C-alpha angles and dihedrals in degrees: 000000000000117000126223094272092051091048092049090051092050092047088051091054093046097054118085113266092015094272119151115254118244120264090248089062089051092056093041106030120202119264087240089066091061118098089203090061089048090053090051093049093045093049090054092045095050090046090053092044093053089045092058092041093051097041094081089057090055092055100034096118091047092053089049092055094043097051102024099248129162119231090252091057093044090049090053089049092051091050096044095088087068090062095065091039096052094045093060106028093090092063092057091069090052100048094045108147095353089098137053095266100195092050092047089051089051092050091049090050090051089053089051090052091048089050089054091052090047090054090060093052096087090060093057096040097048128076119264114282114268110198090190105054097188102058136060121274099265118089104235094056088045090065092043090054090056094055127091105265111185113231118237093210131047113297115261126211115270112265123242110283111286094329092117094057095041125106131182090244091056092051091046091051090050092052091047092053092049091045091053091053092050090049090050091051091050091050089048090057094046092050093051094055100089099034105081103029096045092042093052094046091047091053092046092049099052105027121091109270092243093044097050097082090048092051092048090049090053089048094052093044092054091043094055090063091064098083091045090053090048092057092043090051090049090051090055098043096046090061087069121078115257095239096046087135093055109027116177120247111275093024126249132295096217128107127200089257092062112103089227093058115121117190129213094275093161095058093068091056090053092051093045093047091051090050092051092048091052092047090050096056099082093054092074089063100049115101124245088243130012132193114280112260107260105195132058115227109264098224089049091051091056092049092049091050089061098041102036095083093071101022103107104069095074104029115070082148121344123206110276097026114097108163094167115032104195103143124116090255088064096036089051096090088063093051132077120235091259093050091048091052089050094049096045100066093048094053090041093055092044090052096045091053090064108100096206092051092049093048093047090050090047091052091048091048090055092046093046091048089055092048094046093051093046095046091051103042109018093092090052091046091054091048093053100034099045101022095239126147122264092244093052092048091052092048090053092051094045095045101039115021101038096048089046090053091049090049090050092054091049093048091050092052093047092050092051091048101042099040092042091228118199123209095278094049091044088056090048090053090050090049092052093047092050091046095053090044089055094047093050090056094058096079090051090075089066100041110088147087128267120251116273116254104246120187114241097008125112111223098202134011111266097025126110121277117277124270116303107164093180111031112215093015090126097050095097090051126085095219116183114246094220099037121129119185104128122210129186131219102216094198096059098019090233120148126214126201093232137353085257091061087054089051093242118162103178136052129202133182122217109204119219136177097255102025139347121252121220121214132181122213142187091046113175094197095052127079109257092007096276148230101228124188124237115247135035122310115270116255117246094213106042088123089073092070094084096051088045092053093046090057091045091050093049090049090050090051091051091049092050092051085074093058101086099036092049089051089052090051089058093047092051097037100064134055117282094244091051099049098098094048091043090058089048091050089048093056092044092053091047090055096046098041102032120014095043103044101029099074090048092049092049091045092051091050091051092050091057090063095057117118100179126032130193111229129216124184092342095308132101111262124173125349114247100189135020133197097249097205092048091045092052095046095048098041095045090038091057089050089049091052093055092045090052090051091052092048092050091050093051090047091055091047091052092048093049094047092046090052090049090051091052091050092049090048090053091050092049091050092050093047090048091053091050091051091051090052091049091050095047094040100077091056094056103029113019091169093061093053091075091056 
């Protein structure tokens, strides 16, 4: 506990210019010298940071449509923030307390806010969104371009997709927009490097030893709400039209259910960036060091009085309590850069040779790969599989899956604490959680909608050509090769790419109270000539989306139950002096092996199920239609593969720890027998006791 002289010295160092603070400040300290206020600020900052990091995942399908990206490219974009983060995270353990941690956190948060603003730049630099690529900008001619207009001359072969309307400047602009988004994602990762590690170490340094775990628990609980808020924000923003700031005259004829609809994806980045900038402001007023918190929280003291009697069996060292900080990450301030580089490989190799550590990290890599793929592409999967809107898919994810994951983490922590689980029982709990997660994913293979019947499109390689009820019915029409304005024949439930592909020559609008309905008539490719309805055909099994999401949410909860016990296995599985660095190595491996490659792997798998691509300048752009059965089997199958890997790793951990327990029990039995012989020996053979 620091005395008055020590506190005065610390206050002198904290004030700008090294001047002593007035006596009035000593009696009424500033709010910026309170660790509780720092915990509040850091909780808000980490929540806002995760909100801006997760927002891109909530609008991934919208960004694909707006800029013509494949799922592989969008997955790479979503994972690119890990590149900047991983490249710099090693240096955090070296610098430690050498720097002014609150100010560095504030600077990192400002970079995160700038990255959010940079992500919105492509919206303002690009041309307004044209949902009908073949016609002029104004709406009436858009509809006319989609109709079947008989050619006066002999029909000519359809040109190569979009090559005729492509210019080098358009392709250059497209590459520039995508490059800006990749640069923004890199900057987002770089800005997030100092926020969590420096914030946790700052709280642990200046909080009361008994209050530190409570503060870190509050911090993590608030942080976990960030992804849920990101999906909720995405659900709200994607209901608005993308060009809400520059609407065309006469408005637009699209609704959010139209497959060509693009929501205001950029608006969420503006809101998130403003939130991060506001949360970063207080950090420039916190001191480099503050007086150690003197008093334990009263309500916590009463709780500890009840629990302390049977506390020791589970907590060799619980997360957040570091009574002796001996690891290289803490010794680093006493080392030069060269010495730190020499120490790091030795400890790294010693840690990686530990089988329990490697298996726990492998299981967490599999689980994190599953989570990363689901967080990135589950909204898009729901859109395509069940024909729901992007905003509704995000709302489902934010309101069901994220709270279930938070609940799973809390349940896992409570079970470890209340049942006083040792390493073997922790591994058994992880094994059960992974097993139930795997079993809950089995019904997902059979819950989905069949692929729409689309005229002229082959669903799978090797099958017959798509439905063409009247072959040659489109020959008199000059249908655009890259047009996309889907219409549906309600009698046969067949979908056509444009009214022109259905041979329709007339359009009529049926006015209604809430919204007008567009129909196309006199269609030569449709039985009876129509009419056909504008928009994609309604799905017959959209009601399955809620049961599907309930199973996904329960599986996420079961997977997250393993979070705390697996973390405890790492803490107890390595040497005491290597624990801090082992946790750092764990997070680095998770980033490199899971969070970076998993979105790209899932995106590539999704691309292989596409049956109709939109083309731009001779290259594949966004996918228009997927084979639903193939999409479901490959997306859920990839998730099943990672869950199986995690289950196998936890099974091996449990088997190894159980074998170690048996060996230790045998040693204890042998040593107990020897002690009994030594005790009974002096009575029978006193002479031999001397020997």
